[in-house]
Each structure stands twice: as structure tokens, then as C-alpha cells.
C-alpha positions in Angstrom: -5.8 32.7 8.7 -2.3 32.4 7.5 0.2 31.2 10.1 2.4 33.5 12.2 6.0 33.0 11.2 5.3 32.3 7.6 6.3 34.5 4.7 3.5 36.9 3.8 2.3 36.3 0.2 3.5 38.9 -2.3 0.8 40.9 -4.2 0.5 43.9 -6.4 -2.8 45.9 -6.4 -3.9 49.3 -7.5 -4.1 52.0 -4.8 -6.5 54.9 -4.5 -4.5 56.8 -7.2 -4.5 53.9 -9.7 -0.8 53.1 -9.0 0.3 49.5 -8.5 1.5 48.8 -5.0 3.3 45.6 -3.9 4.0 44.2 -0.5 7.7 44.4 -1.3 7.4 48.2 -1.4 7.2 48.1 2.4 10.2 45.9 3.2 11.9 47.4 6.2 8.7 48.5 7.8 6.0 46.9 9.9 2.9 46.5 7.7 -0.6 46.6 9.2 -2.4 44.8 6.3 -6.1 45.0 7.1 -9.0 43.7 5.0 -12.3 45.4 5.2 -15.6 44.8 3.3 -16.5 48.2 1.7 -15.2 51.8 1.6 -17.5 54.5 3.1 -19.6 52.1 5.2 -20.0 52.8 8.9 -17.8 50.1 10.4 -15.1 50.4 7.8 -15.1 54.2 8.2 -14.7 53.9 12.0 -11.7 51.5 11.6 -10.0 53.5 8.9 -10.4 56.9 10.6 -9.0 55.5 13.9 -5.9 54.3 12.0 -5.5 57.6 10.3 -5.8 59.5 13.6 -3.0 57.3 15.0 -0.7 57.6 12.0 2.0 59.5 14.0 2.1 56.7 16.5 2.4 54.1 13.7 5.2 56.2 12.2 7.1 56.2 15.5 6.8 52.4 15.5 8.1 52.1 11.9 4.7 50.9 10.8 2.3 51.6 7.9 -1.3 50.9 7.6 -2.5 49.3 4.3 -6.3 48.7 3.8 -7.5 46.2 1.3 -11.0 45.8 -0.1 -12.6 44.8 -3.4 -13.4 48.4 -4.2 -12.3 50.2 -7.4 -9.7 52.9 -7.2 -12.3 55.7 -7.8 -14.2 54.6 -4.6 -11.0 54.3 -2.7 -10.1 57.8 -3.7 -13.5 59.2 -2.5 -13.0 57.3 0.8 -9.5 58.8 1.2 -10.7 62.4 0.4 -14.0 62.3 2.2 -12.6 60.9 5.4 -9.1 62.5 5.1 -7.3 59.2 5.3 -3.5 59.4 5.2 -2.5 55.8 4.3 -2.6 53.4 1.4 -5.9 51.8 0.3 -5.7 49.0 -2.2 -8.5 47.4 -4.3 -8.5 43.7 -5.3 -10.9 44.1 -8.3 -9.7 40.9 -9.9 -12.5 38.6 -11.1 -11.3 35.8 -8.8 -10.4 37.9 -5.8 -6.8 36.6 -6.0 -5.2 38.6 -3.2 -8.2 38.4 -0.9 -8.2 34.6 -1.3 -4.4 34.4 -0.9 -4.8 36.1 2.5 -7.8 34.0 3.4 -9.9 37.1 3.6 -12.6 36.0 1.1 -15.2 33.4 1.7 -18.7 32.5 2.9 -20.5 35.0 5.1 -23.9 35.3 6.7 -26.0 38.4 7.1 -29.7 38.5 8.1 -30.0 34.8 7.3 -28.6 35.1 3.9 -25.3 33.4 2.8 -22.9 34.9 0.3 -19.2 35.2 -0.5 -17.5 38.4 0.8 -14.6 39.9 2.6 -13.8 38.9 6.1 -12.6 41.7 8.4 -9.2 40.4 9.3 -5.7 41.9 9.9 -2.2 40.7 9.5 0.8 42.5 11.0 3.8 41.8 8.8 7.3 42.3 10.2 10.0 44.3 8.4 11.4 41.2 6.7 8.0 40.3 5.2 6.9 37.6 7.7 3.5 37.4 9.4 4.1 38.4 13.0 0.6 38.6 14.3 -3.0 38.0 13.2 -6.3 39.5 14.3 -9.2 37.3 13.3 -12.0 38.9 15.2 -11.6 42.6 14.5 -13.5 45.1 16.5 -13.7 48.3 14.4 -13.7 50.7 17.4 -10.6 49.2 19.1 -8.7 47.7 16.1 -6.1 50.5 16.2 -5.5 49.9 20.0 -4.8 46.2 19.4 -2.5 47.0 16.5 -0.5 49.6 18.5 -0.3 47.4 21.6 1.2 44.5 19.5 3.7 46.8 17.8 4.9 48.3 21.0 5.6 44.9 22.4 7.3 43.6 19.2 
């Protein structure tokens, strides 16, 4: 995980509409930058829908949710529409997973005894000046939104 207090690495990735979005687009707001394995899968859907349901609360806290996966914009668009998501979804489809690696969200994983490289479900909360203010390394999809909002209320 990147260290709290350090500058969050700049990136530019396509969103669900195929438009380039950079971290610098959100200067002045708290950014809940969360990394998830794959759109439209059960755990990722629970996590995303909970954030969408609490968008008004995030708005009141001057915060935006931004989800990042390795999905193409067409799948991100389907995810947004099918689950009625109301925030930015980004896809790191670069051959070398540049942004995912920059945020230490890409690496070895194990599933059913098999090892492979993939996305780690982690979250960085970035302050309005672009610094990492909080990290969540062991994300629980059902309560992720509660942990995020609790941190933001105390910030």
C-alpha cells in the first residue's frame, strides 16, 4: 500500500463513456479511489451499489467515489447502466497495468489453490490537495461504504 501523507500518483484512464479522466480532475474534493477485480461480479456489485446508494452522503462530505478495474469501457458502461451506478468507473486496460501497479493494486493472488496476477481489492482516500489520507487494505464489500464514510466524517 502507498503511504498515508504521500502525494497520490497522477493517472489518466478512460471512464465508462470512453472519456479520459485524471486524478487532477478531482482536486478540491476527497476522492475514494477504490480498486476492484471485475465489473458485474457479486462482490464488486455489492461494493459499488453501496457506494451509489450513499452518494448523497458522500456529496455532503465533499467526496467522490471512483472505481478502478482492468475492464474495458464497454463493460464499465454496462455495469453503470445495469446497476444504476452514479459515479465514475475507470478501466486500466494498459498492457502492463500501469495505474494498477502504480497504486500497488496489481499482483499475485491465490484462488482455489491456483496462483495468478490480478487486482487486489484496496481503497485509497485522497484528500482535496491530492495526498493519500487513508488506506483500506482489507476491504469488506458489504461494509466498505461504512468505513469510508466513517473516515470522511472524522477527517
